[in-house]
C-alpha positions in Angstrom: 1.7 -69.2 48.4 -0.7 -66.4 49.3 1.3 -64.2 51.7 4.3 -62.0 50.8 6.1 -60.0 53.5 8.1 -57.1 52.2 10.5 -55.3 54.6 10.9 -51.8 53.0 12.7 -49.4 55.3 13.5 -47.0 52.4 10.1 -46.6 50.8 11.1 -48.3 47.6 8.1 -50.6 47.1 5.3 -49.0 45.2 3.0 -51.9 44.3 -0.3 -52.6 46.1 0.2 -53.8 49.6 -1.3 -53.7 53.1 1.0 -51.4 55.1 1.7 -52.3 58.7 0.6 -49.5 61.1 2.5 -48.4 64.1 -0.1 -48.9 66.8 -0.8 -52.1 68.6 -4.4 -52.1 67.4 -3.3 -51.7 63.8 -0.7 -54.5 64.2 -3.3 -56.8 65.7 -5.9 -56.1 63.0 -3.4 -56.9 60.2 -2.3 -60.1 61.9 -5.9 -61.2 62.2 -6.4 -60.4 58.5 -3.4 -62.5 57.6 -4.6 -65.5 59.8 -8.0 -65.4 58.1 -6.4 -65.2 54.7 -4.4 -68.3 55.4 -7.3 -70.1 57.0 -9.5 -69.6 53.9 -6.8 -70.9 51.7 -7.1 -67.7 49.5 -5.5 -68.0 46.1 -4.9 -64.2 45.7 -1.6 -62.9 46.9 -1.7 -60.6 50.0 1.3 -58.3 50.1 2.3 -56.9 53.5 4.7 -54.0 53.5 6.7 -53.5 56.7 8.5 -50.1 56.9 10.9 -50.8 59.8 12.6 -53.8 61.5 10.9 -53.2 64.8 7.5 -53.8 63.3 8.9 -56.9 61.5 9.2 -58.7 64.8 5.4 -58.8 65.1 5.3 -60.9 61.9 8.5 -62.8 61.9 6.7 -66.0 63.1 5.1 -66.3 59.7 8.4 -67.0 58.0 8.5 -70.7 56.9 4.8 -71.3 57.3 2.8 -72.9 54.5 1.5 -70.5 51.9 4.0 -67.8 53.0 6.6 -66.7 50.5 10.2 -66.0 51.6 10.4 -62.5 53.1 11.7 -59.8 50.7 14.2 -57.3 52.3 14.4 -54.3 49.9 17.8 -52.7 50.3 18.5 -49.9 47.8 22.2 -50.6 47.3 21.6 -54.3 46.7 18.7 -53.7 44.3 20.7 -51.1 42.3 23.8 -53.2 42.2 21.8 -56.1 40.8 20.2 -53.9 38.2 23.6 -52.4 37.1 25.5 -55.6 37.5 28.4 -53.7 39.1 29.8 -53.1 42.5 28.6 -49.7 43.9 31.0 -47.2 45.4 30.8 -46.7 49.2 29.6 -43.1 48.8 26.4 -44.2 47.0 24.4 -44.8 50.2 20.9 -46.2 50.5 19.6 -42.8 51.5 21.2 -41.1 48.5 19.8 -43.7 46.1 16.3 -43.2 47.5 16.6 -39.4 47.6 17.7 -39.3 43.9 14.9 -41.7 42.9 17.4 -43.9 41.0 15.4 -47.1 41.5 12.3 -45.5 40.0 14.2 -44.3 36.9 13.9 -46.7 34.0 17.2 -45.3 32.4 19.2 -47.1 35.1 19.4 -50.4 33.3 21.9 -53.1 32.6 22.3 -51.9 29.0 24.3 -49.0 30.3 26.7 -51.1 32.4 29.6 -50.2 30.0 29.5 -46.6 31.3 31.1 -45.4 34.4 28.8 -45.2 37.5 29.1 -41.4 37.7 27.9 -41.1 34.1 25.0 -43.5 34.7 23.9 -41.7 37.8 23.9 -38.3 36.2 22.0 -39.5 33.1 19.5 -41.2 35.4 19.0 -37.9 37.2 18.4 -36.1 33.9 20.0 -36.8 30.5 20.6 -33.1 29.8 23.0 -32.9 32.7 25.5 -34.6 30.4 23.9 -34.6 27.0 22.3 -31.2 26.7 23.4 -29.0 23.8 23.8 -25.7 25.6 24.1 -24.1 29.1 20.3 -23.4 29.2 19.6 -27.2 28.8 22.0 -27.8 31.7 20.3 -25.2 33.9 16.8 -26.6 33.0 18.0 -30.1 34.1 19.4 -28.7 37.3 16.0 -27.1 38.2 14.4 -30.5 38.1 16.7 -32.2 40.6 15.8 -33.0 44.2 17.7 -31.4 47.2 19.7 -34.6 47.5 21.5 -33.7 44.2 23.6 -31.2 46.1 24.8 -34.2 48.3 25.8 -35.9 45.1 27.9 -32.8 44.2 30.1 -33.6 47.2 31.4 -36.6 45.4 34.5 -35.6 43.5 33.9 -38.0 40.6 30.4 -36.4 40.0 31.7 -32.9 40.3 34.6 -33.7 37.9 32.2 -35.2 35.3 29.9 -32.1 35.4 32.9 -29.8 34.9 34.1 -31.9 32.0 30.7 -31.6 30.3 30.5 -27.8 30.7 34.1 -27.2 29.5 34.4 -29.8 26.7 30.8 -30.2 25.4 29.5 -26.7 26.0 32.8 -24.9 25.4 32.8 -23.0 28.7 36.1 -22.0 30.2 37.2 -24.8 32.6 37.9 -22.4 35.4 34.5 -20.8 35.0 32.9 -24.3 34.8 34.6 -25.3 38.1 33.7 -22.0 39.7 30.0 -22.4 38.8 29.8 -26.0 40.2 31.7 -25.0 43.3 29.3 -22.1 44.0 26.3 -24.4 43.3 27.5 -27.0 45.7 27.8 -24.4 48.6 24.0 -23.9 48.5 21.2 -25.7 50.3 18.7 -25.3 47.4 19.3 -25.5 43.7 16.4 -23.2 42.7 17.3 -20.4 45.1 20.9 -20.5 43.9 19.8 -20.3 40.2 17.4 -17.4 41.0 20.1 -15.6 42.9 22.6 -16.3 40.1 20.3 -14.8 37.5 19.7 -11.8 39.7 23.4 -11.3 40.1 24.0 -11.7 36.4 21.5 -9.0 35.4 22.8 -6.7 38.1 26.4 -7.2 36.8 25.2 -6.6 33.2 23.6 -3.3 34.2 26.7 -2.4 36.1 28.9 -3.0 33.0 26.5 -1.0 30.7 26.6 1.9 33.1 30.4 1.8 33.0 30.4 1.5 29.1 28.4 4.7 28.8 29.8 6.7 31.7 26.6 6.7 33.7 26.7 7.0 37.5 24.2 4.9 39.4 24.5 2.9 42.6 23.6 -0.8 42.4 23.5 -3.5 45.1 26.8 -5.2 46.0 27.7 -8.4 44.1 28.1 -11.6 46.0 29.4 -13.8 43.2 32.7 -13.4 41.3 32.3 -10.9 38.4 34.1 -13.2 35.9 31.5 -16.0 36.6 28.6 -13.6 36.1 29.9 -12.0 33.0 31.1 -15.1 31.2 28.2 -17.5 31.4 25.1 -17.0 29.2 22.5 -14.6 30.8 19.7 -16.6 32.5 16.1 -15.4 32.3 14.9 -13.5 35.3 11.2 -13.2 35.9 10.1 -9.8 37.2 8.6 -11.2 40.4 12.0 -12.7 41.3 14.0 -9.6 40.5 13.7 -7.9 43.9 14.5 -4.2 43.5 16.2 -4.6 40.2 13.1 -3.5 38.1 13.3 -0.1 39.8 17.0 0.2 39.0 16.4 -0.8 35.4 13.7 1.9 35.0 15.9 4.5 36.6 18.8 3.7 34.3 16.5 3.7 31.3 15.3 7.2 32.2 18.9 8.4 32.6 19.8 6.9 29.2 16.8 8.6 27.5 17.8 12.0 28.9 21.2 11.6 27.3 19.7 10.6 24.0 17.3 13.6 24.0 20.2 16.0 24.5 22.2 14.1 21.8 24.9 12.8 24.2 24.0 9.3 23.2 22.6 7.8 20.0 19.0 6.4 20.1 20.3 2.9 19.3 22.0 2.8 22.7 18.7 2.4 24.4 18.3 -1.1 22.9 21.5 -2.2 24.7 19.8 -1.8 28.0 16.8 -4.0 27.1 17.6 -7.5 28.2 14.7 -8.5 30.4 11.1 -9.4 29.6 9.3 -7.4 32.2 5.9 -5.8 31.9 7.1 -2.7 33.8 9.9 -2.2 31.3 7.6 -2.5 28.3 5.1 -0.1 29.8 7.8 2.5 30.6 9.4 2.2 27.1 6.0 2.6 25.5 5.4 5.7 27.5 8.9 7.2 26.8 8.7 6.5 23.1 5.1 7.9 22.9 6.3 11.1 24.6 9.6 11.3 22.7 9.6 9.6 19.3 13.3 10.5 18.9 14.1 7.5 21.1 12.7 5.1 18.6 15.2 3.1 16.5 15.2 0.0 14.4 17.6 -1.5 17.0 15.0 -1.0 19.8 12.2 -2.5 17.7 14.3 -5.5 16.8 15.4 -6.0 20.4 11.8 -6.0 21.7 10.9 -8.7 19.1 13.5 -11.1 20.6 11.4 -11.6 23.7 8.4 -13.9 24.1 5.8 -11.8 25.9 2.8 -10.3 24.2 3.8 -6.9 25.6 7.2 -7.1 24.0 5.8 -8.0 20.6 3.1 -5.4 20.8 5.7 -2.7 21.5 8.0 -4.0 18.7 5.1 -3.8 16.2 4.2 -0.3 17.4 7.8 0.9 17.0 8.1 -0.9 13.6 4.9 0.7 12.3 6.1 4.1 13.4 9.4 3.7 11.7 7.7 2.5 8.5 5.4 5.5 8.6 8.2 8.0 9.4 10.8 7.0 6.9 10.6 6.0 3.3 13.3 5.7 0.7 13.8 8.3 -2.0 13.3 7.4 -5.6 16.2 6.5 -7.8 16.8 8.9 -10.7 17.3 5.8 -13.0 14.1 4.1 -11.9 11.8 2.6 -14.6 8.1 3.6 -14.8 7.1 0.2 -13.2 9.6 0.7 -10.5 8.1 4.1 -9.7 4.6 2.7 -9.5 5.9 0.0 -7.1 7.6 2.6 -5.1 4.5 4.7 -4.9 2.6 1.9 -3.1 4.9 2.2 -0.1 5.1 6.0 -0.5 1.4 6.4 -0.1 1.3 4.1 3.0 4.1 6.3 4.4 2.4 9.6 3.5 -1.0 8.5 4.7 0.3 7.7 8.1 2.3 10.9 8.4 -0.6 13.1 7.4 -3.2 11.4 9.6 -0.8 11.9 12.6 -0.4 15.6 11.6 3.3 15.3 11.0 5.2 17.0 8.2 6.3 14.8 5.3 9.9 14.6 4.2 10.4 16.9 1.3 13.4 15.0 0.1 11.3 12.0 -0.8 8.8 14.2 -2.7 11.7 16.0 -4.4 13.2 12.7 -5.7 9.9 11.9 -7.4 9.6 15.5 -8.9 13.1 15.4 -10.2 12.4 12.0 -11.8 9.1 13.1 -13.3 10.6 16.2 -14.9 13.3 14.1 -16.6 11.2 11.1 -17.7 8.2 12.6 -19.6 9.1 10.7 -22.8 9.4 7.4 -21.0 6.1 8.0 -19.2 4.2 8.9 -22.4 5.3 5.6 -24.0 4.1 3.5 -21.1 0.7 2.1 -20.2 0.8 4.3 -17.0 0.4 7.4 -19.1 -2.9 9.3 -18.8 -3.6 8.4 -22.5 -4.1 4.8 -21.4 -7.6 5.6 -20.2 -8.8 6.6 -23.7 -7.1 3.5 -25.2 -9.0 1.3 -22.9 -12.3 3.1 -23.6 -11.7 2.7 -27.3 -10.7 -0.9 -26.9 -13.9 -1.9 -25.1 -16.1 0.2 -27.4 -14.6 -1.8 -30.3 -15.6 -5.0 -28.6 -19.2 -3.7 -28.3 -19.1 -3.2 -24.6 -21.2 -0.6 -22.8 -18.5 1.6 -21.3 -19.2 3.6 -18.2 -16.4 6.1 -17.2 -16.4 7.8 -13.8 -14.1 10.8 -13.5 -13.7 11.9 -9.9 -12.2 15.3 -9.7 -9.2 15.5 -7.3 -9.2 11.8 -6.3 -5.6 11.1 -5.6 -4.1 7.6 -5.7 -3.3 8.4 -2.1 -7.0 8.2 -1.2 -8.0 5.4 -3.5 -7.9 2.9 -0.6 -11.3 4.4 0.5 -12.8 3.7 -2.9 -11.3 0.2 -3.2 -12.7 -0.7 0.2 -16.2 0.2 -1.0 -15.8 -1.6 -4.3 -14.6 -4.8 -2.6 -18.1 -5.3 -1.3 -19.6 -5.2 -4.8 -20.9 -8.6 -6.0 -20.6 -9.9 -9.5 -17.8 -7.5 -10.5 -14.0 -8.1 -10.8 -11.9 -5.2 -9.7 -8.5 -4.3 -11.4 -6.6 -1.5 -9.8 -3.9 0.5 -11.7 -2.2 3.9 -11.4 -1.7 6.5 -14.1 0.3 9.7 -14.4 -2.0 12.7 -14.7 -1.5 15.4 -17.3 0.6 18.4 -16.2 -0.1 20.8 -14.6 -2.5 19.0 -12.3 -5.5 21.3 -13.0 -9.1 20.4 -13.7 -9.4 22.4 -16.9 -6.2 20.7 -18.2 -6.7 17.1 -17.0 -10.4 16.3 -17.3 -10.8 16.4 -21.1 -7.3 15.1 -21.7 -7.8 11.9 -19.6 -11.1 11.1 -21.2 -10.0 11.6 -24.8 -6.3 10.8 -24.7 -5.6 14.2 -26.4 -3.9 17.4 -25.0 -6.6 19.8 -23.9 -5.5 22.6 -26.1 -6.2 20.5 -29.2 -9.8 19.8 -28.1 -13.1 21.8 -28.2 -13.9 23.6 -25.0 -17.2 21.8 -24.8 -16.8 18.4 -23.1 -19.6 16.7 -25.1 -18.1 17.8 -28.4 -14.7 16.6 -27.3 -16.1 13.2 -26.5 -18.1 13.0 -29.7 -15.0 14.0 -31.7 -12.9 11.3 -30.1 -15.3 8.4 -30.2 -17.4 9.4 -33.1 -17.4 5.9 -34.8 -19.2 4.5 -31.7 -21.5 7.5 -31.0 -23.2 8.0 -34.3 -26.6 7.0 -33.0 -28.8 9.4 -31.0 -28.3 9.1 -27.3 -25.2 6.8 -27.7 -23.3 9.3 -25.4 -24.7 10.0 -22.0 -23.1 12.6 -19.7 -24.1 12.7 -16.0 -22.8 15.5 -13.7 -22.9 15.4 -10.0 -23.7 19.1 -9.9 -26.7 18.9 -12.2 -30.2 17.4 -12.0 -30.0 14.7 -14.7 -31.2 11.2 -15.0 -28.8 8.7 -13.5 -30.2 5.7 -15.4 -28.6 4.0 -18.4 -30.7 3.2 -21.4 -30.4 0.6 -24.2 -29.3 3.3 -26.6 -26.3 4.4 -24.5 -22.8 3.1 -25.6 -20.6 5.5 -23.6 -21.6 6.9 -20.3 -19.5 9.5 -18.5 -20.1 10.5 -15.0 -18.4 13.6 -13.6 -18.1 13.5 -9.8 -17.0 17.0 -8.7 -17.9 17.1 -5.0 -14.5 15.9 -3.7 -12.7 18.8 -5.4 -15.4 21.3 -4.1 -14.8 20.2 -0.6 -11.1 19.8 -1.0 -10.5 23.6 -0.8 -12.7 23.9 2.3 -11.1 21.0 4.2 -9.1 22.1 7.2 -7.1 18.9 7.5 -6.2 15.7 5.6 -8.4 13.7 8.1 -11.4 15.9 7.3 -10.8 15.5 3.6 -10.9 11.7 3.9 -14.0 12.0 6.0 -15.6 13.9 3.1 -14.6 11.3 0.6 -16.2 8.3 2.3 -19.9 9.2 1.8 -19.3 10.2 -1.8 -17.7 6.8 -2.5 -20.6 5.0 -0.9 -23.0 6.8 -3.1 -20.9 6.0 -6.1 -21.1 2.3 -5.2 -24.9 2.6 -5.2 -24.8 4.3 -8.7 -22.6 1.4 -10.0 -25.1 -1.2 -8.6 -27.9 0.7 -10.3 -26.1 1.0 -13.6 -25.2 -2.7 -13.5 -28.9 -3.5 -13.4 -29.6 -1.0 -16.2 -27.0 -2.8 -18.3 -29.1 -6.0 -18.0 -27.3 -8.7 -20.1 -25.1 -6.4 -22.0 -21.3 -6.7 -21.7 -20.4 -3.7 -19.5 -17.1 -2.3 -18.2 -16.7 0.5 -15.6 -13.6 2.7 -15.5 -13.0 4.9 -12.5 -10.3 7.5 -12.7 -9.5 11.2 -11.9 -8.1 14.3 -13.5 -5.5 15.0 -10.8 -4.9 14.5 -7.1 -4.2 16.8 -4.2 -1.5 18.0 -1.8 -1.5 18.9 1.9 0.5 22.1 1.8 3.3 22.9 4.3 3.8 26.6 4.0 2.6 29.7 2.1 4.3 31.4 -0.8 5.5 34.9 0.3 7.1 36.2 -2.9 5.6 38.4 -5.5 2.9 37.2 -7.9 4.3 35.6 -11.0 1.0 35.7 -13.0 -2.6 34.5 -12.7 -2.9 32.4 -9.6 -4.7 29.1 -9.9 -4.6 26.7 -7.0 -0.9 25.9 -6.6 0.4 27.3 -9.9 0.9 30.6 -11.6 -0.1 31.0 -15.3 2.8 33.2 -16.4 2.2 36.5 -18.1 5.9 37.1 -19.1 9.2 35.3 -19.4 10.8 36.5 -16.2 13.2 34.1 -14.4 11.4 31.8 -11.9 12.2 31.9 -8.2 14.0 29.0 -6.6 11.7 26.0 -6.0 9.6 26.7 -9.1 9.8 24.9 -12.5 8.3 25.8 -15.9 5.6 23.6 -17.3 4.5 24.3 -20.9 1.0 22.8 -21.5 0.6 24.2 -25.0 2.1 26.7 -27.4 0.5 29.6 -25.5 0.3 28.8 -21.8 3.3 28.5 -19.5 2.9 27.7 -15.8 5.2 28.2 -12.9 4.8 25.1 -10.6 6.3 24.7 -7.2 8.4 21.6 -6.6 7.6 21.4 -2.9 4.3 21.4 -0.9 4.1 25.2 -1.2 0.6 26.8 -1.0 -0.3 30.0 -2.8 -3.4 30.6 -0.7 -4.6 29.8 2.8 -6.2 26.5 1.8 -4.7 23.6 3.7 -5.3 21.3 0.7 -4.9 22.2 -3.0 -3.6 20.9 -6.4 -1.6 22.1 -9.3 1.9 21.0 -8.3 4.2 18.0 -8.9 3.9 15.8 -5.8 3.2 12.1 -6.2 -0.2 12.5 -4.5 -1.2 15.1 -7.2 0.4 13.5 -10.3 -0.6 9.8 -9.6 -4.2 9.1 -10.1 -6.2 5.8 -9.8 -7.4 3.9 -12.8 -9.8 1.2 -11.7 -11.5 -1.3 -14.0 -14.7 -3.2 -13.1 -15.9 -6.1 -15.2 -18.3 -8.9 -14.9 -16.5 -12.2 -14.4 -16.6 -14.6 -17.3 -19.3 -17.3 -17.2 -16.9 -19.8 -18.7 -14.7 -21.9 -16.5 -11.8 -19.8 -15.3 -9.0 -22.0 -16.7 -5.5 -20.7 -16.9 -4.5 -20.5 -20.6 -0.9 -19.8 -19.7 1.7 -22.5 -19.0 4.6 -21.4 -16.8 7.9 -23.4 -16.8 11.1 -22.8 -14.9 14.1 -22.7 -17.1 17.3 -23.8 -15.4 18.1 -23.4 -11.8 17.2 -20.7 -9.3 20.2 -18.3 -9.0 21.1 -16.5 -5.8 22.2 -13.0 -6.7 23.0 -11.8 -3.2 21.6 -12.5 0.3 17.8 -12.8 0.2 17.8 -12.0 -3.6 17.2 -14.5 -6.4 16.7 -14.8 -10.1 14.5 -17.2 -12.1 14.1 -17.7 -15.8 10.5 -18.5 -16.7 9.0 -19.5 -20.0 5.4 -18.5 -20.6 3.4 -20.2 -23.3 -0.2 -19.9 -24.3 -2.7 -21.8 -26.5 -4.6 -18.6 -27.2 -3.5 -15.0 -27.8 -3.1 -13.0 -24.6 -2.1 -9.4 -24.2 -0.7 -7.0 -21.5 0.6 -9.8 -19.3 1.7 -8.6 -15.9 3.3 -10.8 -13.2 3.2 -10.4 -9.4 4.4 -12.6 -6.6 2.9 -13.4 -3.2 4.5 -12.6 0.1 7.0 -13.2 1.7 8.5 -12.6 -1.7 8.5 -9.3 -3.6 9.5 -8.5 -7.2 12.6 -6.4 -7.6 11.9 -5.8 -11.3 8.8 -6.3 -13.4 8.9 -6.8 -17.1 5.5 -6.4 -18.7 4.8 -8.5 -21.8 2.8 -6.8 -24.5 1.5 -10.0 -26.2 2.0 -13.7 -26.3 0.5 -15.1 -29.6 -1.4 -18.4 -29.7 0.9 -21.4 -29.4 3.9 -19.2 -28.9 6.1 -18.7 -25.8 8.0 -15.9 -24.1 11.0 -16.1 -21.8 11.1 -13.6 -18.9 13.7 -13.0 -16.1 12.1 -12.8 -12.6 14.2 -11.1 -9.9 12.8 -11.1 -6.4 13.6 -10.7 -2.8 12.4 -11.8 0.7 13.1 -10.6 4.2 14.2 -14.1 5.2 16.6 -16.5 3.6 15.1 -19.5 1.8 16.6 -22.9 1.1 15.5 -26.1 -0.5 12.3 -26.9 -2.4 9.8 -24.1 -1.7 6.4 -23.2 -3.0 6.2 -19.8 -4.8 2.9 -18.4 -5.8 3.0 -16.4 -9.0 0.1 -14.1 -10.0 -0.7 -13.4 -13.7 -3.0 -10.7 -15.1 -3.7 -10.5 -18.8 -6.2 -9.5 -21.4 -7.8 -12.4 -23.4 -10.4 -11.8 -26.1 -11.1 -8.3 -24.8 -11.7 -9.3 -21.2 -9.3 -9.0 -18.2 -8.4 -12.2 -16.4 -6.4 -12.8 -13.2 -5.0 -16.2 -12.2 -2.3 -17.7 -10.1 0.3 -20.4 -10.6 2.2 -22.3 -7.9 5.8 -23.0 -8.7 8.1 -25.4 -6.9 11.5 -23.6 -6.7 14.6 -25.2 -5.4 16.4 -22.4 -3.5 20.2 -22.8 -3.3 21.9 -22.9 0.1 23.4 -19.7 1.4 27.0 -19.2 0.3 27.8 -17.9 3.7 26.6 -21.1 5.3 28.5 -23.2 2.9 31.7 -21.3 3.5 31.2 -21.7 7.3 30.8 -25.4 7.0 33.8 -25.7 4.7 35.9 -23.7 7.1 34.8 -25.8 10.1 35.7 -29.0 8.1 39.1 -27.6 7.2 39.8 -26.4 10.8 39.7 -30.1 11.9 43.0 -30.7 10.1 
């Protein structure tokens, strides 16, 4: 059998076939081809598709001939009934079956014959029409339907089944579900209805918001019931389909911003009007916030983040960065020294951004630090963040026969150490350790320089720097030329010799230029070339040291402050930068505190960013940027394999203290003695409290409580990267340890699940 005639009036057949043309010439040509095929006794099957009964008459004589198979008449209803093994309802016509593509859909199969025909048909059209998990799934499935689907909605059983899915499975009010399907069935095109529905929804949303905030604005008339528009989830509306609505949105946004600027509305209200992902909206919001930062709120930044476009995320980041730079938390009066140092990291990020944008810092934040500082002098002096720590480290490394190079940079605040650290990061063959110290008070060069280097109050030292250093480190400086002092303002040799044990380099140019700087930006521009030159010095000194063990310490005597206003009162004594050296015991004006540096000298120091001269930048006060100074250690990495000598074990379970806040008990043990152990934790986690460990002796252990937070909830087994820094055999090492922590489930989630279970009964 080599000829197969297929009568396919509905266009069902999709296999290879010769299609009968409609002209006499085409018909005659195909008949000739068939005759030749039969005459040659071809073994291959020639399929001939006939698309209407009139054309079939020209080939009906072939029926019953040898090598001609029985003619196939493809009738959609018959084929579908055979596949489903059921009797089809009268309303399911041939045309509807073809238009819906049911015969081409593999989901129509005999395995589903237990389901009602209306269910089978809808699942065949798209499974999410009945099995989607939310209204958006349902709408997405609708968008993929052919125009014939609207004919299907005319069938009461189909309409009822869809309404049942919306109301029962998707928890939509039955009346609203019926109203939506009724409105859909009135239309000629599904996509145009959904576009209009989204447009009407957003118009209704805007109309409701205008009413909520008593704003008067004319909007286009609504053509769909308001309860339908307001009840169903808001559908996305691309800007190119929004007609004149973008203009209305921008006009309303402008009206809202006016009310915010005159304080008739809170800034957070603006976020309520941001519900569309339109480029024109992001551009206008960007412009408005740029012109009037008072419009910026955390609510607006968060709302922008909810959308998918790059413009929305860029604006969200811009607003978030602004909020981070414009606000920072005050310091708790009960904070520990470590907590203050942690706090200072964010404070300097905040202050740097504020000063570079020429804004005025919040004095309340500075004031919280000053109040803490004045009440915690004893606690600071006992900590490793005290200025005496520098001399302890110098002595420690001298005792270990290191060549010690100390760089004292006059007026380098911890606020500006980022410039120095960026330069040091490019140094090869050196490990960088960054710490922060509290400078001696008051923050003056003649008070701080000798004190930081020797660990002794200045009034107890000789006035001569060299004598002060010789006196402090005499056991290591007995040989000639063991001490070398280099000064940036003098012509001296910058090279280190074999005889040098302690080298001190005084860099004074930052302080010199500080008083001439007209702005914070100009001051940072002055710092950069000096730091680059310092890097070249270090590279040269590293070569001079050859194979000797060498350590570099970089620190400062004090920092600096960008002043806000000038002191207008009467002189309190000898003026020196931002302090008065008192000449009598008169009561101090408000805003000044008494600092006693020794038994003879008393100083009146402003608590705020008050300037005593016309200099824009000065020092002598109590701000964090003056009091906190960098202490940077540079060492050559060990040539031995960098093996972690510390074992870290989790004790017990991870405890959830509150939302996004956990506690772990860790046991640290070491086969060798390690000192000054500090722990850190990698993002997205951050330590809430940090407990330094003075020493872990060889083959001993120490248990520590780790409290930490994250911006997102965590659950289940999660990797947590722990950083460890410690001193081992006189050298500083830094390593990391990966812990596998099982985070408990949120109590709120458990309560919700429990309640849902109980609500079933």
